[in-house]
VEXVEX-781394 format. One line per 2 residues: number of its first residue (from 0); their letters; for each residue z, x, y of N, C-alpha, C, CB. Coordinates in nm, 2 decimals, always signed. Glycine has a CB too. Layout:
NUM	a	Z,X,Y,Z,X,Y,Z,X,Y,Z,X,Y ~ ...
//
This chain:
0	mk	+13.86,+9.43,+12.74,+13.85,+9.59,+12.79,+13.74,+9.62,+12.73,+13.97,+9.69,+12.75 ~ +13.63,+9.68,+12.81,+13.53,+9.78,+12.73,+13.54,+9.91,+12.67,+13.44,+9.80,+12.80
2	aq	+13.46,+9.94,+12.63,+13.48,+10.06,+12.52,+13.47,+10.19,+12.62,+13.35,+10.07,+12.38 ~ +13.57,+10.30,+12.62,+13.51,+10.41,+12.68,+13.51,+10.52,+12.56,+13.59,+10.45,+12.83
4	pg	+13.40,+10.60,+12.60,+13.40,+10.74,+12.57,+13.53,+10.82,+12.57,+13.31,+10.79,+12.66 ~ +13.57,+10.86,+12.45,+13.68,+10.96,+12.45,+13.82,+10.88,+12.39,+13.70,+11.02,+12.61
6	qk	+13.80,+10.76,+12.39,+13.91,+10.66,+12.38,+13.87,+10.57,+12.20,+13.90,+10.54,+12.55 ~ +13.97,+10.54,+12.15,+13.96,+10.48,+12.05,+13.87,+10.37,+12.02,+14.06,+10.45,+12.04
8	ap	+13.74,+10.41,+11.92,+13.65,+10.26,+11.97,+13.71,+10.16,+11.94,+13.51,+10.23,+11.91 ~ +13.65,+10.02,+12.01,+13.72,+9.90,+11.96,+13.62,+9.91,+11.82,+13.72,+9.73,+12.08
10	ll	+13.67,+9.78,+11.73,+13.62,+9.73,+11.64,+13.49,+9.68,+11.65,+13.68,+9.65,+11.60 ~ +13.36,+9.68,+11.58,+13.21,+9.59,+11.58,+13.29,+9.42,+11.59,+13.09,+9.62,+11.39
12	sv	+13.22,+9.38,+11.68,+13.23,+9.23,+11.67,+13.10,+9.18,+11.60,+13.25,+9.17,+11.81 ~ +13.08,+9.10,+11.49,+12.96,+9.08,+11.43,+13.00,+8.95,+11.38,+12.91,+9.18,+11.34
14	sd	+12.86,+8.88,+11.34,+12.91,+8.75,+11.33,+12.84,+8.74,+11.15,+12.84,+8.63,+11.48 ~ +12.79,+8.82,+11.08,+12.73,+8.79,+10.96,+12.67,+8.93,+10.86,+12.62,+8.70,+11.01
16	wv	+12.68,+8.99,+10.77,+12.63,+9.14,+10.76,+12.56,+9.06,+10.61,+12.78,+9.31,+10.74 ~ +12.46,+9.09,+10.65,+12.33,+9.03,+10.57,+12.25,+9.13,+10.44,+12.21,+9.01,+10.71
18	qg	+12.32,+9.27,+10.48,+12.30,+9.37,+10.37,+12.42,+9.44,+10.40,+12.16,+9.47,+10.36 ~ +12.45,+9.53,+10.25,+12.59,+9.60,+10.26,+12.68,+9.53,+10.27,+12.61,+9.68,+10.35
20	te	+12.81,+9.62,+10.21,+12.95,+9.57,+10.25,+12.99,+9.57,+10.36,+13.04,+9.61,+10.21 ~ +13.09,+9.43,+10.40,+13.12,+9.44,+10.56,+13.23,+9.58,+10.62,+13.19,+9.28,+10.59
22	vn	+13.17,+9.63,+10.64,+13.29,+9.74,+10.70,+13.28,+9.78,+10.85,+13.29,+9.90,+10.61 ~ +13.41,+9.87,+10.91,+13.43,+9.88,+11.07,+13.49,+9.97,+11.04,+13.50,+9.78,+11.16
24	fd	+13.53,+10.05,+11.18,+13.56,+10.13,+11.23,+13.68,+10.19,+11.16,+13.57,+10.10,+11.34 ~ +13.77,+10.13,+11.16,+13.90,+10.16,+11.08,+13.88,+10.19,+10.94,+13.99,+10.03,+11.08
26	ql	+13.80,+10.10,+10.88,+13.81,+10.11,+10.74,+13.66,+10.31,+10.69,+13.73,+9.88,+10.67 ~ +13.61,+10.33,+10.80,+13.55,+10.44,+10.82,+13.63,+10.60,+10.87,+13.45,+10.40,+10.90
28	lg	+13.75,+10.55,+10.92,+13.79,+10.70,+10.92,+13.77,+10.81,+10.81,+13.93,+10.71,+10.95 ~ +13.77,+10.97,+10.88,+13.72,+11.05,+10.82,+13.55,+11.08,+10.78,+13.79,+11.02,+10.74
30	qv	+13.47,+11.00,+10.82,+13.36,+11.01,+10.87,+13.33,+11.00,+10.99,+13.30,+10.94,+10.82 ~ +13.20,+11.00,+11.04,+13.14,+11.02,+11.14,+12.98,+10.90,+11.13,+13.13,+11.20,+11.15
32	vl	+13.04,+10.82,+11.24,+12.96,+10.69,+11.21,+12.89,+10.70,+11.33,+13.05,+10.54,+11.17 ~ +12.77,+10.63,+11.30,+12.63,+10.60,+11.38,+12.61,+10.44,+11.38,+12.48,+10.69,+11.29
34	ve	+12.58,+10.35,+11.51,+12.56,+10.23,+11.49,+12.43,+10.24,+11.57,+12.67,+10.13,+11.52 ~ +12.32,+10.20,+11.51,+12.19,+10.20,+11.56,+12.21,+10.03,+11.58,+12.06,+10.27,+11.44
36	vf	+12.15,+10.00,+11.75,+12.20,+9.87,+11.77,+12.05,+9.85,+11.82,+12.34,+9.85,+11.87 ~ +12.02,+9.74,+11.79,+11.89,+9.71,+11.81,+11.86,+9.55,+11.83,+11.82,+9.76,+11.71
38	qv	+11.73,+9.51,+11.86,+11.71,+9.38,+11.86,+11.56,+9.39,+11.76,+11.70,+9.31,+12.03 ~ +11.56,+9.25,+11.66,+11.47,+9.22,+11.60,+11.31,+9.20,+11.65,+11.53,+9.12,+11.56
40	nc	+11.32,+9.19,+11.77,+11.18,+9.15,+11.86,+11.22,+9.29,+11.95,+11.18,+8.94,+11.98 ~ +11.20,+9.39,+11.93,+11.19,+9.51,+12.00,+11.08,+9.61,+11.92,+11.35,+9.58,+12.02
42	pg	+10.98,+9.64,+11.97,+10.91,+9.75,+11.89,+10.95,+9.86,+11.92,+10.78,+9.76,+11.89 ~ +10.97,+9.93,+12.01,+11.07,+10.05,+12.04,+11.16,+10.08,+11.96,+11.15,+10.03,+12.16
44	cf	+11.25,+9.97,+11.91,+11.37,+10.01,+11.82,+11.31,+10.01,+11.67,+11.51,+9.88,+11.83 ~ +11.19,+9.99,+11.65,+11.11,+10.00,+11.54,+11.02,+10.15,+11.48,+11.00,+9.88,+11.57
46	ly	+10.96,+10.17,+11.62,+10.90,+10.27,+11.64,+10.98,+10.40,+11.67,+10.80,+10.25,+11.72 ~ +11.09,+10.42,+11.69,+11.16,+10.48,+11.75,+11.29,+10.50,+11.66,+11.16,+10.42,+11.88
48	al	+11.40,+10.42,+11.70,+11.56,+10.44,+11.68,+11.56,+10.41,+11.54,+11.67,+10.35,+11.78 ~ +11.48,+10.34,+11.48,+11.60,+10.27,+11.37,+11.45,+10.38,+11.23,+11.62,+9.97,+11.36
50	pq	+11.33,+10.43,+11.25,+11.28,+10.52,+11.16,+11.43,+10.64,+11.18,+11.10,+10.57,+11.22 ~ +11.43,+10.69,+11.32,+11.56,+10.83,+11.31,+11.69,+10.75,+11.25,+11.62,+10.93,+11.48
52	av	+11.72,+10.66,+11.27,+11.87,+10.66,+11.17,+11.84,+10.61,+11.05,+11.99,+10.57,+11.21 ~ +11.73,+10.59,+10.95,+11.72,+10.59,+10.85,+11.69,+10.77,+10.80,+11.62,+10.49,+10.83
54	dl	+11.61,+10.82,+10.88,+11.64,+10.98,+10.84,+11.75,+11.03,+10.85,+11.58,+11.07,+10.91 ~ +11.83,+11.05,+10.97,+11.97,+11.09,+10.95,+12.06,+11.02,+10.80,+12.04,+11.04,+11.10
56	hr	+12.06,+10.90,+10.84,+12.11,+10.86,+10.70,+12.04,+10.93,+10.58,+12.10,+10.71,+10.67 ~ +11.95,+10.99,+10.56,+11.91,+11.04,+10.45,+11.93,+11.19,+10.44,+11.78,+11.01,+10.42
58	ky	+11.93,+11.20,+10.51,+12.01,+11.36,+10.56,+12.14,+11.39,+10.55,+12.01,+11.40,+10.68 ~ +12.25,+11.29,+10.62,+12.36,+11.32,+10.63,+12.46,+11.24,+10.53,+12.38,+11.32,+10.76
60	se	+12.43,+11.12,+10.50,+12.49,+11.06,+10.41,+12.64,+11.10,+10.31,+12.39,+11.03,+10.35 ~ +12.57,+11.20,+10.24,+12.64,+11.29,+10.16,+12.73,+11.35,+10.23,+12.58,+11.38,+10.08
62	hg	+12.70,+11.39,+10.36,+12.81,+11.53,+10.47,+12.88,+11.40,+10.51,+12.71,+11.65,+10.65 ~ +12.90,+11.31,+10.49,+13.04,+11.24,+10.60,+12.96,+11.15,+10.68,+13.14,+11.38,+10.74
64	la	+12.84,+11.13,+10.72,+12.78,+11.03,+10.83,+12.75,+10.89,+10.75,+12.61,+11.10,+10.91 ~ +12.84,+10.80,+10.82,+12.80,+10.66,+10.78,+12.70,+10.58,+10.87,+12.92,+10.58,+10.78
66	vl	+12.61,+10.55,+10.85,+12.52,+10.48,+10.97,+12.52,+10.35,+10.95,+12.37,+10.52,+10.97 ~ +12.54,+10.27,+11.06,+12.52,+10.10,+11.02,+12.40,+10.04,+11.12,+12.69,+9.99,+11.06
68	gv	+12.35,+9.92,+11.11,+12.25,+9.85,+11.20,+12.30,+9.76,+11.22,+12.14,+9.82,+11.15 ~ +12.27,+9.72,+11.37,+12.38,+9.57,+11.41,+12.26,+9.50,+11.51,+12.56,+9.62,+11.52
70	at	+12.22,+9.41,+11.45,+12.11,+9.36,+11.54,+12.17,+9.26,+11.65,+11.99,+9.29,+11.46 ~ +12.15,+9.28,+11.79,+12.18,+9.19,+11.88,+12.07,+9.14,+11.96,+12.28,+9.23,+11.96
72	af	+12.11,+9.06,+12.06,+12.07,+8.96,+12.12,+12.06,+8.96,+12.29,+12.15,+8.86,+12.07 ~ +11.96,+8.99,+12.35,+11.97,+8.96,+12.49,+11.90,+8.86,+12.57,+11.95,+9.05,+12.55
74	ed	+11.82,+8.84,+12.47,+11.67,+8.78,+12.54,+11.60,+8.74,+12.44,+11.56,+8.89,+12.63 ~ +11.54,+8.65,+12.45,+11.38,+8.62,+12.31,+11.51,+8.53,+12.21,+11.28,+8.84,+12.17
76	fd	+11.60,+8.47,+12.24,+11.69,+8.40,+12.14,+11.62,+8.33,+12.02,+11.78,+8.28,+12.21 ~ +11.53,+8.32,+12.03,+11.42,+8.24,+11.96,+11.38,+8.33,+11.85,+11.30,+8.19,+12.04
78	kn	+11.37,+8.43,+11.83,+11.35,+8.57,+11.76,+11.45,+8.65,+11.71,+11.29,+8.65,+11.85 ~ +11.52,+8.69,+11.84,+11.68,+8.79,+11.77,+11.78,+8.68,+11.73,+11.79,+8.92,+11.91
80	nl	+11.75,+8.67,+11.57,+11.82,+8.60,+11.50,+11.85,+8.62,+11.41,+11.80,+8.52,+11.49 ~ +12.00,+8.56,+11.34,+12.02,+8.58,+11.18,+11.88,+8.57,+11.11,+12.12,+8.46,+11.12
82	en	+11.82,+8.45,+11.13,+11.74,+8.43,+11.00,+11.60,+8.54,+11.03,+11.70,+8.24,+10.99 ~ +11.62,+8.54,+11.17,+11.48,+8.69,+11.11,+11.48,+8.81,+11.08,+11.39,+8.74,+11.20
84	lt	+11.70,+8.87,+11.12,+11.71,+8.97,+11.07,+11.76,+8.92,+10.90,+11.80,+9.06,+11.17 ~ +11.79,+8.84,+10.87,+11.77,+8.83,+10.72,+11.65,+8.86,+10.63,+11.78,+8.71,+10.69
86	rl	+11.54,+8.84,+10.70,+11.39,+8.82,+10.64,+11.35,+9.01,+10.64,+11.25,+8.68,+10.77 ~ +11.41,+9.06,+10.78,+11.38,+9.23,+10.80,+11.44,+9.27,+10.68,+11.45,+9.33,+10.95
88	aa	+11.59,+9.25,+10.65,+11.67,+9.32,+10.50,+11.62,+9.27,+10.38,+11.84,+9.28,+10.49 ~ +11.61,+9.18,+10.32,+11.54,+9.06,+10.24,+11.40,+9.14,+10.18,+11.49,+8.91,+10.35
90	hg	+11.29,+9.11,+10.30,+11.13,+9.17,+10.25,+11.09,+9.22,+10.36,+11.02,+9.06,+10.21 ~ +11.17,+9.34,+10.48,+11.07,+9.40,+10.57,+10.96,+9.35,+10.67,+11.01,+9.46,+10.49
92	ev	+11.04,+9.19,+10.69,+10.94,+9.10,+10.74,+10.95,+9.15,+10.88,+10.98,+8.93,+10.71 ~ +10.87,+9.14,+11.02,+10.91,+9.19,+11.13,+10.83,+9.07,+11.22,+10.87,+9.36,+11.15
94	vg	+10.86,+9.07,+11.36,+10.83,+8.94,+11.41,+10.79,+8.92,+11.51,+10.90,+8.86,+11.40 ~ +10.72,+8.86,+11.58,+10.70,+8.87,+11.75,+10.62,+8.97,+11.78,+10.83,+8.91,+11.82
96	et	+10.69,+9.04,+11.91,+10.65,+9.19,+11.95,+10.62,+9.26,+11.90,+10.70,+9.25,+12.00 ~ +10.74,+9.29,+11.80,+10.76,+9.38,+11.69,+10.67,+9.39,+11.57,+10.88,+9.36,+11.64
98	lr	+10.62,+9.26,+11.55,+10.50,+9.24,+11.43,+10.36,+9.27,+11.52,+10.49,+9.06,+11.35 ~ +10.34,+9.21,+11.62,+10.18,+9.26,+11.73,+10.18,+9.41,+11.73,+10.19,+9.20,+11.95
100	vl	+10.31,+9.47,+11.76,+10.30,+9.64,+11.84,+10.24,+9.70,+11.72,+10.48,+9.72,+11.91 ~ +10.34,+9.71,+11.57,+10.35,+9.81,+11.49,+10.22,+9.71,+11.43,+10.52,+9.84,+11.42
102	sq	+10.16,+9.61,+11.39,+10.03,+9.59,+11.35,+9.90,+9.68,+11.41,+10.02,+9.45,+11.39 ~ +9.94,+9.68,+11.56,+9.83,+9.77,+11.64,+9.81,+9.88,+11.58,+9.85,+9.81,+11.77
104	qg	+9.97,+9.93,+11.56,+9.97,+10.10,+11.55,+9.93,+10.11,+11.39,+10.15,+10.19,+11.57 ~ +9.91,+10.04,+11.28,+9.89,+10.09,+11.15,+10.00,+10.13,+11.08,+9.80,+10.19,+11.13
106	kl	+10.11,+10.02,+11.14,+10.24,+10.07,+11.06,+10.32,+9.99,+11.00,+10.33,+10.14,+11.13 ~ +10.22,+9.89,+10.96,+10.28,+9.80,+10.85,+10.19,+9.80,+10.75,+10.29,+9.64,+10.90
108	na	+10.25,+9.73,+10.64,+10.22,+9.74,+10.50,+10.19,+9.58,+10.47,+10.34,+9.82,+10.40 ~ +10.11,+9.52,+10.48,+10.07,+9.35,+10.45,+10.17,+9.28,+10.54,+10.09,+9.28,+10.27
110	gr	+10.17,+9.33,+10.66,+10.28,+9.29,+10.79,+10.40,+9.30,+10.76,+10.28,+9.15,+10.85 ~ +10.44,+9.41,+10.71,+10.61,+9.47,+10.62,+10.61,+9.57,+10.66,+10.65,+9.48,+10.45
112	lp	+10.75,+9.62,+10.66,+10.79,+9.75,+10.71,+10.73,+9.86,+10.54,+10.99,+9.74,+10.75 ~ +10.74,+9.96,+10.59,+10.66,+10.00,+10.45,+10.79,+10.13,+10.35,+10.46,+10.11,+10.52
114	yq	+10.90,+10.07,+10.43,+11.02,+10.12,+10.39,+11.14,+10.02,+10.39,+11.05,+10.24,+10.46 ~ +11.25,+10.04,+10.32,+11.34,+9.95,+10.32,+11.48,+10.02,+10.42,+11.37,+9.91,+10.17
116	ip	+11.53,+9.94,+10.48,+11.60,+10.01,+10.58,+11.77,+10.02,+10.48,+11.58,+9.90,+10.75 ~ +11.80,+10.20,+10.47,+11.88,+10.14,+10.33,+12.04,+10.15,+10.35,+11.82,+10.24,+10.18
118	fp	+12.10,+10.10,+10.50,+12.26,+10.08,+10.56,+12.27,+9.95,+10.55,+12.31,+10.13,+10.72 ~ +12.41,+9.96,+10.60,+12.43,+9.82,+10.58,+12.35,+9.76,+10.74,+12.63,+9.78,+10.55
120	la	+12.36,+9.64,+10.75,+12.33,+9.56,+10.84,+12.37,+9.45,+10.87,+12.24,+9.55,+10.83 ~ +12.40,+9.44,+10.99,+12.51,+9.32,+11.06,+12.41,+9.27,+11.19,+12.71,+9.40,+11.13
122	md	+12.45,+9.13,+11.21,+12.42,+9.05,+11.35,+12.54,+9.03,+11.42,+12.37,+8.91,+11.33 ~ +12.51,+9.09,+11.54,+12.60,+9.07,+11.67,+12.68,+8.95,+11.68,+12.52,+9.07,+11.79
124	rl	+12.82,+8.92,+11.66,+12.86,+8.81,+11.71,+12.78,+8.70,+11.89,+13.00,+8.86,+11.72 ~ +12.73,+8.63,+11.87,+12.68,+8.54,+11.95,+12.75,+8.39,+12.01,+12.57,+8.53,+11.89
126	vr	+12.78,+8.41,+12.15,+12.89,+8.36,+12.17,+12.80,+8.22,+12.28,+13.03,+8.48,+12.25 ~ +12.79,+8.11,+12.27,+12.69,+8.06,+12.31,+12.77,+8.00,+12.51,+12.63,+7.91,+12.17
128	hr	+12.67,+8.06,+12.61,+12.74,+8.08,+12.72,+12.77,+7.92,+12.77,+12.66,+8.18,+12.83 ~ +12.92,+7.91,+12.81,+12.97,+7.78,+12.87,+12.99,+7.80,+13.02,+13.09,+7.73,+12.81
130	ge	+12.94,+7.69,+13.09,+12.99,+7.69,+13.23,+12.91,+7.74,+13.33,+13.11,+7.75,+13.23 ~ +12.94,+7.79,+13.47,+12.92,+7.84,+13.61,+12.92,+8.00,+13.57,+13.04,+7.79,+13.74
132	vt	+12.81,+8.04,+13.62,+12.83,+8.20,+13.63,+12.91,+8.26,+13.73,+12.71,+8.27,+13.65 ~ +13.03,+8.34,+13.70,+13.14,+8.32,+13.81,+13.07,+8.44,+13.89,+13.33,+8.33,+13.76
134	dn	+13.14,+8.44,+14.01,+13.10,+8.59,+14.10,+13.13,+8.70,+14.04,+13.16,+8.62,+14.23 ~ +13.25,+8.73,+13.99,+13.32,+8.81,+13.93,+13.22,+8.83,+13.81,+13.46,+8.75,+13.91
136	ei	+13.19,+8.76,+13.73,+13.06,+8.81,+13.61,+12.95,+8.91,+13.68,+12.95,+8.66,+13.56 ~ +12.88,+8.82,+13.84,+12.78,+8.90,+13.88,+12.84,+9.05,+13.92,+12.70,+8.83,+14.00
138	ad	+12.95,+9.07,+13.98,+12.99,+9.17,+14.07,+12.99,+9.29,+13.92,+13.16,+9.13,+14.16 ~ +13.05,+9.27,+13.80,+13.06,+9.30,+13.71,+12.95,+9.39,+13.63,+13.10,+9.22,+13.68
140	fi	+12.79,+9.29,+13.66,+12.68,+9.32,+13.60,+12.64,+9.41,+13.69,+12.59,+9.20,+13.57 ~ +12.65,+9.36,+13.86,+12.60,+9.51,+13.90,+12.63,+9.59,+13.94,+12.54,+9.52,+13.96
142	qn	+12.82,+9.61,+13.91,+12.89,+9.74,+13.94,+12.85,+9.81,+13.78,+13.08,+9.72,+13.97 ~ +12.79,+9.78,+13.65,+12.79,+9.88,+13.56,+12.59,+9.90,+13.57,+12.88,+9.81,+13.40
144	ri	+12.56,+9.87,+13.64,+12.44,+9.88,+13.62,+12.35,+9.96,+13.74,+12.40,+9.74,+13.59 ~ +12.42,+9.91,+13.87,+12.36,+9.92,+14.00,+12.43,+10.03,+14.09,+12.37,+9.80,+14.07
146	pd	+12.40,+10.17,+14.05,+12.52,+10.20,+14.10,+12.51,+10.27,+14.26,+12.60,+10.31,+13.99 ~ +12.44,+10.21,+14.33,+12.43,+10.28,+14.44,+12.39,+10.12,+14.51,+12.33,+10.43,+14.43
148	fd	+12.45,+9.98,+14.47,+12.46,+9.88,+14.54,+12.50,+9.90,+14.68,+12.53,+9.81,+14.49 ~ +12.60,+9.94,+14.70,+12.69,+9.96,+14.80,+12.61,+10.00,+14.93,+12.80,+10.06,+14.75
150	rq	+12.55,+10.07,+14.86,+12.41,+10.16,+14.97,+12.30,+10.07,+15.05,+12.30,+10.25,+14.87 ~ +12.31,+9.96,+14.98,+12.15,+9.87,+15.02,+12.18,+9.83,+15.14,+12.09,+9.72,+14.92
152	pk	+12.07,+9.79,+15.20,+12.03,+9.72,+15.30,+12.16,+9.57,+15.27,+11.84,+9.69,+15.29 ~ +12.19,+9.48,+15.37,+12.29,+9.33,+15.33,+12.18,+9.27,+15.29,+12.40,+9.22,+15.46
154	ah	+12.04,+9.27,+15.32,+11.96,+9.17,+15.27,+11.92,+9.17,+15.13,+11.85,+9.16,+15.34 ~ +11.89,+9.30,+15.11,+11.87,+9.34,+14.96,+11.98,+9.32,+14.86,+11.84,+9.48,+14.95
156	qq	+12.10,+9.34,+14.93,+12.22,+9.35,+14.85,+12.24,+9.16,+14.78,+12.37,+9.43,+14.97 ~ +12.17,+9.08,+14.89,+12.20,+8.91,+14.90,+12.09,+8.91,+14.75,+12.13,+8.78,+15.10
158	qi	+11.99,+8.98,+14.77,+11.83,+8.97,+14.70,+11.90,+8.95,+14.56,+11.69,+9.13,+14.72 ~ +11.95,+9.09,+14.55,+12.03,+9.22,+14.40,+12.11,+9.04,+14.34,+12.22,+9.43,+14.49
160	rq	+12.20,+9.00,+14.38,+12.28,+8.90,+14.37,+12.21,+8.77,+14.31,+12.32,+8.87,+14.50 ~ +12.10,+8.78,+14.39,+12.06,+8.64,+14.35,+11.98,+8.62,+14.19,+11.95,+8.60,+14.47
162	qv	+11.94,+8.76,+14.20,+11.84,+8.78,+14.10,+11.91,+8.79,+13.93,+11.76,+8.94,+14.15 ~ +12.06,+8.87,+14.01,+12.16,+8.87,+13.87,+12.18,+8.72,+13.83,+12.35,+8.94,+13.89
164	ln	+12.22,+8.65,+13.95,+12.25,+8.52,+13.92,+12.16,+8.46,+13.80,+12.24,+8.43,+14.04 ~ +12.06,+8.43,+13.88,+11.92,+8.41,+13.80,+11.91,+8.47,+13.63,+11.80,+8.49,+13.90
166	yl	+11.92,+8.57,+13.61,+11.95,+8.63,+13.53,+12.04,+8.58,+13.42,+11.99,+8.71,+13.60 ~ +12.16,+8.61,+13.48,+12.26,+8.56,+13.41,+12.28,+8.39,+13.33,+12.34,+8.59,+13.51
168	qs	+12.19,+8.32,+13.44,+12.18,+8.18,+13.37,+12.11,+8.15,+13.31,+12.16,+8.09,+13.42 ~ +12.02,+8.22,+13.22,+11.93,+8.20,+13.17,+11.96,+8.27,+13.05,+11.82,+8.23,+13.24
170	ld	+12.03,+8.31,+13.00,+12.13,+8.31,+12.91,+12.20,+8.22,+12.85,+12.19,+8.37,+12.93 ~ +12.11,+8.21,+12.72,+12.15,+8.12,+12.62,+12.32,+8.15,+12.50,+12.02,+8.12,+12.53
172	yh	+12.31,+8.29,+12.54,+12.42,+8.34,+12.44,+12.48,+8.49,+12.51,+12.34,+8.37,+12.26 ~ +12.56,+8.51,+12.48,+12.67,+8.66,+12.51,+12.69,+8.72,+12.36,+12.87,+8.61,+12.58
174	ae	+12.65,+8.87,+12.37,+12.63,+8.91,+12.23,+12.78,+9.04,+12.29,+12.42,+8.99,+12.16 ~ +12.87,+8.98,+12.20,+13.02,+9.03,+12.19,+12.96,+9.20,+12.20,+13.12,+8.98,+12.02
176	tf	+12.94,+9.26,+12.06,+12.96,+9.38,+12.03,+12.86,+9.47,+12.19,+12.90,+9.42,+11.83 ~ +12.75,+9.44,+12.20,+12.65,+9.47,+12.31,+12.70,+9.48,+12.47,+12.54,+9.37,+12.29
178	el	+12.80,+9.40,+12.47,+12.88,+9.34,+12.61,+13.01,+9.45,+12.61,+12.96,+9.16,+12.59 ~ +13.03,+9.44,+12.46,+13.19,+9.54,+12.45,+13.20,+9.70,+12.46,+13.26,+9.53,+12.30
180	fd	+13.07,+9.73,+12.46,+13.03,+9.85,+12.45,+12.91,+9.88,+12.55,+13.00,+9.87,+12.32 ~ +12.93,+9.79,+12.64,+12.84,+9.77,+12.79,+12.72,+9.87,+12.75,+12.93,+9.83,+12.95
182	lk	+12.64,+9.82,+12.69,+12.52,+9.86,+12.62,+12.40,+9.81,+12.75,+12.50,+9.77,+12.44 ~ +12.32,+9.88,+12.77,+12.24,+9.85,+12.90,+12.08,+9.80,+12.79,+12.23,+10.03,+13.03
184	gt	+12.08,+9.80,+12.69,+11.95,+9.75,+12.65,+11.95,+9.80,+12.51,+11.82,+9.80,+12.73 ~ +11.82,+9.79,+12.46,+11.77,+9.82,+12.28,+11.64,+9.93,+12.29,+11.69,+9.64,+12.20
186	ps	+11.61,+9.99,+12.21,+11.75,+10.07,+12.08,+11.85,+10.12,+12.17,+11.69,+10.25,+11.98 ~ +12.00,+10.13,+12.17,+12.11,+10.15,+12.18,+12.16,+10.24,+12.03,+12.17,+10.02,+12.22
188	hi	+12.26,+10.32,+12.08,+12.31,+10.38,+11.96,+12.46,+10.37,+12.03,+12.24,+10.55,+11.92 ~ +12.54,+10.38,+11.91,+12.71,+10.40,+11.92,+12.74,+10.49,+11.83,+12.81,+10.27,+11.88
190	lv	+12.83,+10.64,+11.84,+12.89,+10.74,+11.79,+12.99,+10.78,+11.80,+12.85,+10.82,+11.80 ~ +13.10,+10.77,+11.70,+13.21,+10.77,+11.67,+13.23,+10.91,+11.58,+13.24,+10.64,+11.62
192	dk	+13.34,+10.94,+11.63,+13.42,+11.05,+11.53,+13.45,+11.04,+11.40,+13.53,+11.07,+11.56 ~ +13.53,+11.13,+11.34,+13.63,+11.11,+11.23,+13.73,+11.05,+11.25,+13.68,+11.21,+11.19
194	qg	+13.79,+11.07,+11.35,+13.90,+10.98,+11.39,+13.92,+10.84,+11.46,+13.94,+11.05,+11.46 ~ +13.77,+10.82,+11.49,+13.76,+10.68,+11.50,+13.77,+10.69,+11.64,+13.88,+10.59,+11.42
196	vl	+13.72,+10.80,+11.73,+13.72,+10.78,+11.87,+13.54,+10.78,+11.93,+13.83,+10.92,+11.94 ~ +13.54,+10.70,+12.03,+13.40,+10.71,+12.06,+13.39,+10.80,+12.14,+13.34,+10.61,+12.12
198	rd	+13.25,+10.87,+12.11,+13.20,+10.98,+12.20,+13.07,+10.96,+12.23,+13.21,+11.11,+12.15 ~ +13.01,+10.85,+12.17,+12.89,+10.89,+12.30,+12.85,+10.69,+12.27,+12.70,+11.07,+12.24
200	ca	+12.72,+10.64,+12.39,+12.69,+10.54,+12.37,+12.54,+10.56,+12.49,+12.82,+10.43,+12.39 ~ +12.42,+10.56,+12.39,+12.31,+10.58,+12.48,+12.19,+10.49,+12.46,+12.26,+10.71,+12.46
202	ig	+12.13,+10.48,+12.52,+12.01,+10.37,+12.50,+11.88,+10.49,+12.52,+12.02,+10.22,+12.65 ~ +11.75,+10.41,+12.41,+11.63,+10.48,+12.41,+11.64,+10.57,+12.31,+11.58,+10.54,+12.54
204	py	+11.52,+10.60,+12.30,+11.51,+10.76,+12.22,+11.58,+10.89,+12.25,+11.37,+10.82,+12.24 ~ +11.67,+10.94,+12.16,+11.74,+11.06,+12.18,+11.74,+11.18,+12.09,+11.85,+11.02,+12.17
206	pk	+11.67,+11.27,+12.15,+11.63,+11.33,+12.05,+11.75,+11.46,+12.00,+11.48,+11.38,+12.10 ~ +11.86,+11.43,+12.10,+11.99,+11.51,+12.08,+12.09,+11.48,+11.97,+12.07,+11.51,+12.19
208	le	+12.05,+11.35,+11.89,+12.13,+11.28,+11.85,+12.19,+11.33,+11.70,+12.07,+11.15,+11.87 ~ +12.06,+11.38,+11.65,+12.11,+11.46,+11.55,+12.19,+11.62,+11.55,+11.99,+11.47,+11.48
210	aq	+12.18,+11.70,+11.65,+12.23,+11.77,+11.69,+12.41,+11.75,+11.70,+12.16,+11.80,+11.78 ~ +12.43,+11.63,+11.83,+12.54,+11.55,+11.82,+12.62,+11.53,+11.69,+12.50,+11.43,+11.88
212	iq	+12.55,+11.45,+11.60,+12.60,+11.45,+11.45,+12.66,+11.57,+11.38,+12.50,+11.40,+11.37 ~ +12.52,+11.67,+11.39,+12.59,+11.78,+11.30,+12.71,+11.82,+11.32,+12.52,+11.89,+11.32
214	sl	+12.75,+11.85,+11.47,+12.83,+11.91,+11.55,+13.03,+11.80,+11.51,+12.74,+11.88,+11.74 ~ +12.94,+11.70,+11.52,+13.08,+11.60,+11.50,+13.11,+11.62,+11.31,+13.03,+11.39,+11.56
216	lq	+12.98,+11.65,+11.26,+13.06,+11.61,+11.11,+13.12,+11.79,+11.10,+12.91,+11.54,+10.94 ~ +13.09,+11.91,+11.17,+13.21,+12.02,+11.14,+13.31,+12.03,+11.18,+13.20,+12.13,+11.15
218	e	+13.36,+11.92,+11.28,+13.50,+11.92,+11.37,+13.58,+11.88,+11.22,+13.52,+11.76,+11.54
//
């Protein structure tokens, strides 16, 4: 069952912790928890979301905020993997499009991040896809991402179904935390309150995040 805002957050499903102590929501009761979900091969994650998470950790970690980073993968599985996450944690090394874009913008020192990510980092649990894509999988994907699907012309609905089928067939792996929280892409964040209740999941740059965290810290 997928996570629902306003209900107790299900535990993160990760395969490896590459930095920090293994931890989960049930061990962080009494703290507000921010989980930054990113892909190693995601320039926007490193331009906006991770620097924001680092800043929030710096400002609020002593006031009851726990920040965690979970690297996921729904594409580019040759780059979004445990090996490259480990290099990121240990040496600040980035790869692929992240390396190209951050280099162009002068954001790196000798090809590496100019800062160390200070909070625990883990790799989402990736499960290799087996078998044929089912009609239910296609229907669930459409329902969660295309709210006006039923209003589309029949011919266009069929095109969408075929596109979704092609996409799902292209996936080598399913990322469990990414799917459990019904995330739509990266960067995304998961926000859990002091009682372990899921309060928000959102994608992309999120300027209201700091205000949300301040409010939850005061509850």
